[in-house]
VONU-730839 format. One record per atom (N, C-alpha, C): x, y, z; residue in one letter; atom name. Coordinates in steps of 0.05 Angstrom, whole numbers, plus 5000, padded with zeros to 4 digits. Example, Ala and Ser with C-alpha at 12.3 -4.5 7.8 and 13.67 -1.06 7.14 Angstrom:
BEGIN
xx/yy/zz/type/atom
5264/4886/5156/A/N
5246/4910/5156/A/CA
5264/4934/5156/A/C
5257/4955/5142/S/N
5273/4979/5143/S/CA
5258/5001/5157/S/C
***
This chain:
BEGIN
xx/yy/zz/type/atom
2367/1987/4490/X/N
2369/1969/4512/X/CA
2389/1958/4514/X/C
2421/1961/4538/X/N
2435/1945/4545/X/CA
2421/1924/4564/X/C
2423/1901/4556/X/N
2417/1881/4567/X/CA
2444/1862/4572/X/C
2449/1848/4597/X/N
2469/1829/4609/X/CA
2455/1799/4607/X/C
2469/1775/4591/X/N
2455/1754/4589/X/CA
2472/1742/4610/X/C
2455/1720/4625/X/N
2476/1707/4629/X/CA
2465/1679/4636/X/C
2478/1653/4634/X/N
2465/1630/4637/X/CA
2491/1612/4640/X/C
2494/1587/4650/X/N
2506/1572/4665/X/CA
2540/1559/4640/X/C
2553/1560/4660/X/N
2576/1561/4636/X/CA
2606/1546/4641/X/C
2603/1545/4665/X/N
2629/1531/4679/X/CA
2601/1488/4699/X/C
2576/1507/4703/X/N
2553/1492/4712/X/CA
2547/1476/4708/X/C
2557/1481/4660/X/N
2542/1464/4646/X/CA
2537/1479/4626/X/C
2528/1459/4607/X/N
2522/1466/4580/X/CA
2502/1462/4569/X/C
2469/1440/4582/X/N
2460/1424/4565/X/CA
2442/1448/4563/X/C
2436/1470/4565/X/N
2420/1489/4553/X/CA
2427/1512/4537/X/C
2456/1508/4519/X/N
2470/1524/4498/X/CA
2458/1535/4488/X/C
2442/1522/4477/X/N
2413/1522/4452/X/CA
2389/1543/4455/X/C
2388/1527/4475/X/N
2365/1562/4487/X/CA
2385/1581/4489/X/C
2401/1588/4504/X/N
2419/1603/4518/X/CA
2412/1627/4481/X/C
2433/1607/4465/X/N
2431/1621/4446/X/CA
2407/1633/4423/X/C
2381/1614/4424/X/N
2359/1627/4411/X/CA
2348/1655/4438/X/C
2354/1652/4465/X/N
2348/1682/4467/X/CA
2375/1705/4461/X/C
2385/1694/4464/X/N
2407/1718/4450/X/CA
2390/1726/4432/X/C
2397/1713/4404/X/N
2379/1716/4377/X/CA
2351/1732/4378/X/C
2335/1721/4405/X/N
2303/1738/4410/X/CA
2309/1771/4416/X/C
2329/1773/4434/X/N
2335/1797/4444/X/CA
2355/1817/4427/X/C
2361/1804/4415/X/N
2374/1824/4393/X/CA
2356/1835/4371/X/C
2343/1813/4364/X/N
2316/1820/4336/X/CA
2302/1837/4359/X/C
2299/1838/4382/X/N
2280/1861/4382/X/CA
2293/1889/4376/X/C
2324/1894/4376/X/N
2339/1907/4376/X/CA
2347/1926/4405/X/C
2352/1898/4419/X/N
2376/1900/4439/X/CA
2392/1892/4439/X/C
2415/1911/4457/X/N
2446/1907/4459/X/CA
2453/1888/4475/X/C
2464/1858/4466/X/N
2469/1843/4490/X/CA
2499/1845/4488/X/C
2503/1851/4517/X/N
2523/1859/4518/X/CA
2541/1837/4536/X/C
2537/1805/4530/X/N
2548/1782/4538/X/CA
2546/1762/4523/X/C
2537/1769/4494/X/N
2543/1746/4482/X/CA
2551/1723/4479/X/C
2583/1732/4497/X/N
2591/1714/4495/X/CA
2583/1683/4503/X/C
2569/1689/4522/X/N
2552/1670/4544/X/CA
2541/1651/4522/X/C
2532/1660/4515/X/N
2510/1634/4483/X/CA
2522/1626/4459/X/C
2556/1632/4459/X/N
2565/1631/4437/X/CA
2591/1616/4454/X/C
2601/1591/4443/X/N
2615/1571/4439/X/CA
2654/1593/4432/X/C
2643/1593/4409/X/N
2670/1614/4385/X/CA
2674/1633/4412/X/C
2658/1653/4414/X/N
2663/1683/4428/X/CA
2662/1677/4456/X/C
2663/1655/4469/X/N
2667/1648/4490/X/CA
2705/1629/4502/X/C
2703/1612/4478/X/N
2745/1617/4476/X/CA
2760/1635/4472/X/C
2745/1655/4451/X/N
2762/1673/4445/X/CA
2769/1697/4472/X/C
2743/1695/4493/X/N
2745/1711/4520/X/CA
2752/1693/4542/X/C
2757/1668/4540/X/N
2771/1655/4559/X/CA
2810/1651/4550/X/C
2811/1661/4529/X/N
2837/1661/4521/X/CA
2851/1677/4532/X/C
2826/1698/4529/X/N
2834/1737/4541/X/CA
2837/1728/4565/X/C
2813/1723/4585/X/N
2825/1707/4620/X/CA
2848/1699/4626/X/C
2856/1677/4603/X/N
2882/1669/4609/X/CA
2910/1672/4614/X/C
2904/1687/4587/X/N
2928/1713/4585/X/CA
2932/1731/4593/X/C
2907/1740/4608/X/N
2917/1765/4631/X/CA
2941/1747/4665/X/C
2933/1727/4661/X/N
2955/1719/4685/X/CA
2931/1718/4713/X/C
2907/1730/4711/X/N
2891/1722/4736/X/CA
2862/1721/4726/X/C
2859/1693/4715/X/N
2827/1681/4693/X/CA
2802/1684/4722/X/C
2808/1689/4732/X/N
2788/1678/4754/X/CA
2779/1715/4765/X/C
2802/1728/4759/X/N
2800/1763/4770/X/CA
2781/1772/4753/X/C
2791/1756/4723/X/N
2794/1777/4699/X/CA
2768/1769/4699/X/C
2754/1749/4698/X/N
2712/1746/4681/X/CA
2701/1750/4709/X/C
2714/1750/4729/X/N
2693/1768/4758/X/CA
2689/1785/4746/X/C
2716/1812/4736/X/N
2706/1843/4736/X/CA
2697/1851/4721/X/C
2710/1831/4693/X/N
2692/1832/4671/X/CA
2672/1834/4664/X/C
2657/1810/4679/X/N
2625/1812/4681/X/CA
2610/1834/4699/X/C
2623/1839/4723/X/N
2619/1856/4736/X/CA
2606/1889/4720/X/C
2635/1886/4706/X/N
2627/1904/4691/X/CA
2612/1913/4674/X/C
2610/1887/4665/X/N
2578/1891/4639/X/CA
2554/1902/4651/X/C
2548/1882/4669/X/N
2525/1886/4686/X/CA
2522/1916/4698/X/C
2541/1923/4707/X/N
2538/1958/4715/X/CA
2534/1971/4688/X/C
2533/1961/4666/X/N
2535/1978/4636/X/CA
2496/1975/4634/X/C
2491/1947/4649/X/N
2456/1938/4644/X/CA
2440/1961/4640/X/C
2422/1953/4628/X/N
2385/1967/4642/X/CA
2377/1948/4652/X/C
2378/1925/4649/X/N
2369/1901/4655/X/CA
2383/1876/4646/X/C
2370/1844/4663/X/N
2394/1820/4660/X/CA
2366/1801/4659/X/C
2368/1787/4636/X/N
2362/1766/4617/X/CA
2382/1738/4630/X/C
2368/1726/4643/X/N
2379/1698/4657/X/CA
2366/1665/4646/X/C
2382/1650/4636/X/N
2370/1628/4624/X/CA
2375/1613/4655/X/C
2367/1597/4673/X/N
2359/1587/4693/X/CA
2359/1550/4702/X/C
2354/1543/4676/X/N
2353/1508/4669/X/CA
2366/1497/4684/X/C
2395/1513/4692/X/N
2412/1485/4701/X/CA
2433/1503/4723/X/C
2427/1494/4742/X/N
2444/1507/4753/X/CA
2471/1521/4754/X/C
2474/1544/4773/X/N
2490/1553/4769/X/CA
2497/1571/4784/X/C
2528/1581/4805/X/N
2533/1590/4821/X/CA
2538/1618/4812/X/C
2549/1626/4790/X/N
2557/1640/4773/X/CA
2526/1664/4758/X/C
2517/1652/4755/X/N
2484/1661/4742/X/CA
2472/1670/4769/X/C
2462/1655/4792/X/N
2456/1665/4813/X/CA
2468/1682/4828/X/C
2501/1682/4834/X/N
2506/1712/4841/X/CA
2501/1738/4811/X/C
2508/1740/4790/X/N
2496/1763/4769/X/CA
2467/1771/4775/X/C
2447/1746/4786/X/N
2426/1755/4788/X/CA
2418/1770/4812/X/C
2435/1762/4836/X/N
2431/1776/4862/X/CA
2440/1807/4851/X/C
2466/1814/4844/X/N
2479/1832/4840/X/CA
2467/1855/4828/X/C
2444/1837/4799/X/N
2439/1867/4787/X/CA
2411/1872/4796/X/C
2398/1858/4815/X/N
2373/1860/4822/X/CA
2376/1877/4852/X/C
2401/1856/4875/X/N
2400/1870/4903/X/CA
2425/1902/4902/X/C
2450/1899/4885/X/N
2460/1918/4886/X/CA
2451/1941/4878/X/C
2452/1926/4849/X/N
2447/1958/4819/X/CA
2414/1960/4822/X/C
2394/1946/4835/X/N
2370/1951/4832/X/CA
2373/1948/4803/X/C
2366/1933/4783/X/N
2357/1940/4769/X/CA
2354/1917/4753/X/C
2325/1913/4733/X/N
2307/1889/4741/X/CA
2320/1857/4720/X/C
2311/1842/4723/X/N
2317/1812/4721/X/CA
2307/1793/4716/X/C
2304/1780/4686/X/N
2279/1759/4682/X/CA
2297/1732/4687/X/C
2279/1712/4695/X/N
2297/1687/4699/X/CA
2278/1672/4686/X/C
2287/1661/4665/X/N
2278/1639/4643/X/CA
2292/1605/4644/X/C
2269/1589/4658/X/N
2272/1562/4649/X/CA
2256/1544/4630/X/C
2271/1525/4622/X/N
2254/1511/4602/X/CA
2241/1486/4627/X/C
2213/1491/4623/X/N
2199/1477/4630/X/CA
2204/1449/4635/X/C
2219/1441/4610/X/N
2221/1406/4616/X/CA
2246/1402/4623/X/C
2257/1432/4639/X/N
2287/1422/4649/X/CA
2283/1402/4678/X/C
2309/1378/4677/X/N
2300/1364/4695/X/CA
2311/1368/4720/X/C
2300/1363/4749/X/N
2306/1376/4771/X/CA
2282/1398/4790/X/C
2295/1412/4795/X/N
2275/1429/4809/X/CA
2290/1466/4817/X/C
2269/1483/4802/X/N
2264/1509/4804/X/CA
2287/1516/4828/X/C
2303/1532/4832/X/N
2310/1541/4847/X/CA
2290/1555/4864/X/C
2289/1554/4890/X/N
2264/1571/4908/X/CA
2269/1596/4900/X/C
2304/1607/4915/X/N
2306/1622/4910/X/CA
2307/1652/4893/X/C
2304/1640/4866/X/N
2301/1656/4846/X/CA
2259/1652/4836/X/C
2248/1631/4832/X/N
2216/1627/4828/X/CA
2209/1631/4854/X/C
2224/1644/4875/X/N
2204/1645/4906/X/CA
2208/1675/4898/X/C
2221/1691/4906/X/N
2239/1716/4905/X/CA
2204/1725/4906/X/C
2203/1749/4921/X/N
2182/1764/4915/X/CA
2181/1796/4911/X/C
2210/1797/4905/X/N
2218/1825/4897/X/CA
2210/1833/4872/X/C
2205/1861/4873/X/N
2191/1866/4843/X/CA
2204/1860/4813/X/C
2238/1861/4832/X/N
2264/1877/4817/X/CA
2272/1832/4797/X/C
2263/1826/4803/X/N
2270/1792/4799/X/CA
2238/1778/4788/X/C
2245/1779/4768/X/N
2208/1754/4758/X/CA
2218/1737/4737/X/C
2208/1707/4751/X/N
2218/1686/4734/X/CA
2181/1674/4726/X/C
2200/1657/4702/X/N
2182/1653/4676/X/CA
2200/1619/4685/X/C
2177/1599/4659/X/N
2168/1576/4645/X/CA
2173/1583/4623/X/C
2181/1563/4599/X/N
2184/1576/4575/X/CA
2177/1552/4561/X/C
2182/1551/4540/X/N
2179/1530/4505/X/CA
2189/1529/4492/X/C
2195/1516/4464/X/N
2200/1523/4438/X/CA
2176/1543/4426/X/C
2156/1534/4443/X/N
2136/1552/4419/X/CA
2135/1582/4444/X/C
2136/1580/4470/X/N
2129/1609/4475/X/CA
2143/1628/4476/X/C
2180/1619/4479/X/N
2200/1641/4493/X/CA
2200/1665/4479/X/C
2184/1663/4450/X/N
2186/1697/4443/X/CA
2167/1712/4452/X/C
2149/1708/4464/X/N
2124/1707/4467/X/CA
2130/1730/4499/X/C
2137/1706/4516/X/N
2140/1706/4541/X/CA
2168/1730/4547/X/C
2193/1735/4530/X/N
2213/1757/4533/X/CA
2200/1785/4528/X/C
2182/1781/4498/X/N
2167/1810/4490/X/CA
2144/1816/4517/X/C
2118/1797/4530/X/N
2117/1801/4548/X/CA
2132/1809/4569/X/C
2162/1801/4581/X/N
2173/1807/4612/X/CA
2189/1829/4610/X/C
2197/1830/4585/X/N
2205/1854/4577/X/CA
2200/1882/4582/X/C
2163/1874/4568/X/N
2155/1901/4573/X/CA
2145/1912/4600/X/C
2134/1879/4618/X/N
2130/1900/4650/X/CA
2151/1900/4665/X/C
2167/1884/4662/X/N
2193/1891/4687/X/CA
2209/1911/4679/X/C
2204/1929/4658/X/N
2229/1942/4647/X/CA
2219/1974/4638/X/C
2228/1993/4658/X/N
2212/2015/4656/X/CA
2237/2029/4661/X/C
2256/2037/4644/X/N
2273/2052/4639/X/CA
2303/2047/4663/X/C
2307/2021/4661/X/N
2328/2013/4669/X/CA
2334/2014/4697/X/C
2353/2026/4707/X/N
2357/2028/4744/X/CA
2333/2034/4757/X/C
2317/2023/4781/X/N
2296/2038/4793/X/CA
2308/2053/4813/X/C
***
C-alpha cells in the first residue's frame, strides 16, 4: 500500500525520532512510504535544495506534496507537535480525496491535542495516542481497521 506520511517540519522537530520510527514500522509492514523525506533529515535537506533550486520554494513543496497525497492509499500523520502543513494534509486527504487518515499523538506530548483532529467524527480520520511500547501495535490495528482498499 502507498502511504503518505505527514509530520511537523517547519512547526518544529521535537518528535522527529518518532516520525522516523513510524516510517520504519510502516516500511517493515511492507508499505511504500511516499514521503519518507519528512522523517529523515538528510532526505529533507536534498528535497529543500531541489525546492530552492526551482525558484518557487513554497509552490514547489506544496505541489509536490499534493501529488504524493493523490498517489496515496492512506495518510499516517504524527500529530504530537502542532503544524499547519500537517493539518492541511490531513484535511486534503480525508475531505478532498476521501482517503483514510491515521493520526498519532505521543501520549506524553506537551499541550493539548487538536480538537479538530481528535474530535473529528468522520469515518476517514482516526486518532490514537501512542507510547514507546505500543506504537507498532497501534499502527498495525489502525491500518487493518481504517484501510479497506484505499479511496472510498
